[in-house]
C-alpha positions as CSV (number, residue, x, y, z in Angstrom):
1,M,0.0,0.0,0.0
2,S,1.4,3.3,-1.0
3,T,1.6,6.1,1.6
4,R,1.1,9.0,-0.7
5,P,-2.4,10.2,-1.5
6,L,-4.0,9.4,-4.8
7,S,-4.1,12.5,-6.9
8,S,-7.1,13.2,-9.0
9,S,-7.6,16.1,-11.4
10,S,-11.4,15.8,-11.4
11,P,-13.5,18.4,-9.6
12,G,-14.8,15.6,-7.2
13,S,-11.4,15.1,-5.6
14,L,-12.4,16.9,-2.4
15,P,-14.6,14.1,-1.1
16,D,-11.8,11.6,-2.0
17,A,-9.2,13.7,0.0
18,L,-11.6,14.0,2.9
19,E,-12.3,10.2,2.8
20,E,-8.6,9.5,2.7
21,A,-7.9,11.9,5.6
22,Q,-10.6,10.1,7.7
23,F,-9.1,6.7,6.7
24,R,-5.6,7.8,7.8
25,A,-7.0,9.2,11.1
26,R,-8.6,5.8,11.8
27,M,-5.4,4.0,11.0
28,A,-3.4,6.3,13.2
29,R,-5.8,5.6,16.1
30,L,-5.4,1.8,15.5
31,G,-1.6,2.1,15.3
32,T,-1.3,0.6,11.9
33,E,0.3,3.5,10.2
34,P,3.2,2.4,8.1
35,Q,5.6,4.7,9.9
36,S,4.7,3.1,13.3
37,R,5.1,-0.4,11.8
38,R,8.8,0.1,11.1
39,R,11.1,-1.3,13.8
40,R,13.2,1.2,15.6
41,P,16.5,0.1,17.1
42,R,15.2,0.7,20.6
43,D,12.2,-1.5,20.0
44,L,14.2,-4.6,19.1
45,G,15.0,-5.4,22.6
46,R,11.4,-5.3,23.8
47,R,9.9,-7.6,21.2
48,G,12.3,-10.5,21.8
49,F,13.2,-12.9,19.0
50,R,11.0,-14.2,16.3
51,L,11.2,-17.6,14.7
52,G,9.8,-18.6,11.3
53,W,7.7,-21.6,10.8
54,K,10.8,-23.8,10.3
55,G,12.2,-22.7,13.6
56,W,8.9,-23.4,15.4
57,L,8.7,-26.8,13.6
58,V,12.1,-27.7,15.1
59,V,11.1,-26.5,18.6
60,D,7.8,-28.4,18.4
61,S,9.6,-31.5,17.2
62,L,12.1,-31.4,20.0
63,I,9.3,-31.0,22.6
64,V,7.4,-34.0,21.2
65,L,10.6,-36.0,21.1
66,L,11.4,-35.2,24.8
67,V,7.9,-36.1,25.9
68,V,8.0,-39.4,24.0
69,A,11.5,-40.2,25.5
70,A,10.2,-39.4,29.0
71,V,7.2,-41.7,28.5
72,V,9.3,-44.5,27.2
73,A,12.2,-44.2,29.8
74,W,10.5,-43.1,33.0
75,P,8.7,-46.4,34.0
76,P,11.8,-48.7,33.5
77,I,14.0,-46.2,35.5
78,Q,11.6,-46.2,38.4
79,A,11.1,-50.0,38.4
80,C,14.9,-50.6,38.3
81,R,15.5,-48.1,41.1
82,H,12.8,-49.7,43.2
83,Q,14.3,-53.2,42.5
84,D,17.7,-51.9,43.5
85,K,16.4,-50.6,46.8
86,T,14.3,-53.6,47.7
87,T,15.8,-56.8,46.4
88,G,19.0,-55.9,44.5
89,F,20.4,-57.4,41.4
90,Y,22.0,-60.7,40.5
91,A,25.8,-60.9,40.0
92,G,26.8,-59.1,36.8
93,D,23.6,-57.1,36.6
94,S,23.3,-53.4,37.4
95,V,20.8,-50.6,37.4
96,D,22.1,-49.4,34.0
97,K,21.6,-52.8,32.4
98,C,18.2,-53.1,33.9
99,I,17.2,-49.7,32.6
100,R,18.5,-50.4,29.1
101,R,16.7,-53.8,29.1
102,G,13.5,-52.1,30.3
103,I,13.6,-49.4,27.6
104,A,14.4,-52.0,24.9
105,E,11.4,-54.0,26.0
106,R,9.1,-51.0,25.9
107,I,10.3,-50.0,22.4
108,D,9.9,-53.6,21.2
109,R,6.4,-53.8,22.7
110,A,5.4,-50.4,21.0
111,D,6.9,-51.7,17.7
112,Q,4.8,-54.9,17.9
113,R,1.6,-52.9,18.7
114,L,2.2,-50.6,15.8
115,K,2.8,-53.6,13.4
116,A,-0.4,-55.2,14.7
117,L,-2.3,-51.9,14.1
118,V,-1.0,-51.6,10.6
119,R,-1.8,-55.2,9.8
120,N,-5.2,-54.7,11.4
121,S,-4.9,-58.0,13.2
122,G,-5.8,-56.6,16.6
123,R,-9.5,-57.0,16.1
């Protein structure tokens, strides 16, 4: 949108100029005047940073990945810690091995369920 007024050589240009002045006054009240839309150096610090849609896609993907990792890992971690405190482990076994084994079982179980869902054999 151009910021200069439309010039007309017709005698009816007075209503157009009045209408444009009213329009500009409304826009100034709303704060959408082109001069006020430009960023000033002092305003950059107040607005923070802006990410494009690709940046937000990465942020959203990381959040989903962290939530899925927590859902997969948390129950085996708690179960192995509980086992370590109550009964202990056999010789050669440790909390780390127990956690890895528990996470691998959960991933395998989820994989089998997804395969069954795709094959539609769960009915």
